[in-house]
C-alpha positions, 0 to 999 in steps of 0.5 A: 538827920543831923549827927553830932558829937561833943565839940564837933567830934573833938571830944574830951582831951583827957580821954584821947590818949587811951582811945588813941592807944585802943585805936592803934591796937585795933589797927595793929591786929588788922594789919598783923593778920594780913601778914602774920600767916605768911610764915605759918603756911607750911604748918597750916598746910601740914595740918589741914592740907590744901596746899593749892588753896593756901593763896586764898588765905591772903586773897579772901582777907584782902578782898572782903576787907576792901569791898566793905570799907565804903559801906562802913564809912556811910554807916558810921556817918548815919549811926555813929562811929562807936557801933560800927567800930564795935561791930567790926571788932566783934566780927574780927574776933569771931573770925579769929576764933573760927580760924583758930578751930578750923578743921580744913583749908576751905573752912579756914578760908571761909573764916578768914573772910569773916575776919576781913569783914570785921577788918573792913570796919576797923581800918577806916573807922579808926582813922575817922575816929582819929579825925573826930578826936584831934584838931587839924593841927594834930591830925597829921601826927596821929595819922603818922602813928596809925601809918607806922602801925601798918609798917611795923606790922609788915615787919613784925607779922611774919616773924611772929607767925614763924614763932607761933607756928614753930614753938606753940601752934599756928592756931595761936596766930588767931587766938592771940587776937582775943585778949588784945581785941577785948582790951581795945573794945573795953577801952573804947567802951569806957573812954570814947563818947559821942552823942548821936541824934537819931533820925529816920534813914533810907538804907541804900540796899541796892547800892550796897549790893551792886558796890559789893558785887562789882568791886568784889569781882574787879578786885578778885580779878586783879588778885588772881589774874596771872595766878589762878588763871591767865589774864586773857583767859575766859574766866578773867574776861568774864569776871572783869566784864561782870564787875564793870557791868555791876559798877556801871549799874551802881553809878546809875543807882546812886544817882537816884538813891535818897541816901547813897552808900557812896555819894558820887560827889566824892568823885567830883570835888577836886580836893577829894579826887586828888586826895583819893588818887594820891591814896591809890599811889600810896597803896601801890608804893607801900605794897611794892616796898613791903613786898619786894625790899625784903626779897631784894635784901634776902635774895640778892644781897644774901642777908637774913630775914631779921636784917631785911626786916630792919631795912624795911623798918626804916620806912616805918621810922621816916613816915611818922617822923615826917607826918608829925612835922607835916602838921606844922608845915601845912598850917603855914603853906597849905595841904597841897604844897606840903604834900607836893614836897612829900611826893617829890621826896618820894620820887627821890627815894624811889630813884634811890631804890632803883639805883641799888645794885647787886652788891649794895650795902644794907644801910643803903637799902635802909636809907632809901626806904627812910627817904621814901618813908619821909616822903610818904609822911609828908604827902599821905598824912596831909592829903588825908587830913585835907580830905577830912577837913573839907567836910563836916562830921556827918560826911567825914566817915564817907570821905575817909572810907573812900580814901582808904578804899582808894588805897586798897585799890592801889595796893591790889592793882599794885600787887597785880602789876608788880607781880606781873613785872616780876614774873615776866622778868624771871620767866624771860631770864630763866628761858634764856640762861647762859650756855654754861648753865643751860642744862642745869638751870633749865632742869632744876629751875622750872619756874620763878617760884622754885628759883626764888626759893632756891636762892632764899633757902640755899645753904653752904656751897649751894648758896655760891654755886653758878646756878644760885648766882644766875638766879640771884642775877635774875631776881635782881633784874626783877626787883630792879624793874619793880623799883623802876615801876615805883618811880613811875607810880611816884611821878604819876602821884605828882600829877594826881596831887596837882588836881587838888586846889592850893587852898582848901575850904569846907565844901558846900553841898547845897 
């Protein structure tokens, strides 16, 4: 089957503004719901109970979102972007309604899974639609807008969650999605047009089941390893082993499938392989900075949550600005060279983060984040545009979804890796407190979570006590090690980028 849209997917230019606004709104809702519940956890637990289960509110959302991305990408190439996007919005809003009326923690976790299933469609199809609507010259600017939505949501989400839970009800965290999602769907229904030529298809059910099962187990192992169970424990080894077996079976199945859900050629083309590996690095860098810059600003420097958010916001300012500029640059020197400049800037920005001391000024933190944001705008956007530009409309959904799936894997692996570094550093520091604090530190600070909480929530004289000072030092060591790890990730991303050819042309699949 050949699937086409007006003007090869460029569409009517007069309609693009409202459509882009609707896409950004959908993206914003998905991004917000990954962070907005963080500050509402005390209210949720107080109402529903199940404190030991609350981490699953985050894990299940990320898990179902990540594993469904490649499937939606294939479906978008077969049936068109619009029906897949509408399904994603409907599933997301249904999950939001159910979350808002949840009567227990297990029910809320199950309904968060439904939200994640919807989010898995919205995230990649938004970027695919943007690739259809905008030309190669314009796509970097648009990708920058979409990327900034994620960054802003990482800052705004926790604040909104706290406001809703304190002044209204935590349930409105989910109910607020309904009118906003309805507006976005209405705009897309009215303004986004595509003509799809229907044909007969053979849905790759076996590949879908194997990919979903295998990637679910691997991502679950990464999300919960070292948290719910030890890395070398029987559950961990069993989960990873089963995941690897299912992925191996998936590869064998895709070789024989008439219309594979995730074609193996996406891993054999240099442009796609390089772009996807860079996306893994971008995912790890983004999760590392958004997770630990606020921790550093609040726990080590002693700033408030709002100031810490502003420091991180510098990342979201630099990204879209650089992405807009990259559109002009890659038309002159090519995608890879533009991205290479960006990755070098990312390396410089992560080095600046690693050089931050215990008494750094908050503007120095913001400056380092801004530099990283500029580098990501110059690298992430051109690589995404390169991936989309080397295939036609009928394959753009698959390659975009694969790239977004790679970023999700990067975020998941990054969160696990950086969390392990943080926990190991804090555990080592608390196991060897200074002699003058040995008794009090060992007694009052039994683990890293409690220690961090003490620093972030201490008031008055307690914030300046010897124990609090010791914990601040331990927390600084942990975050410093994380920033050093991000330097390593940035350097490895340079090598990944060099896999891409200097000049890209549309790939032949004959």
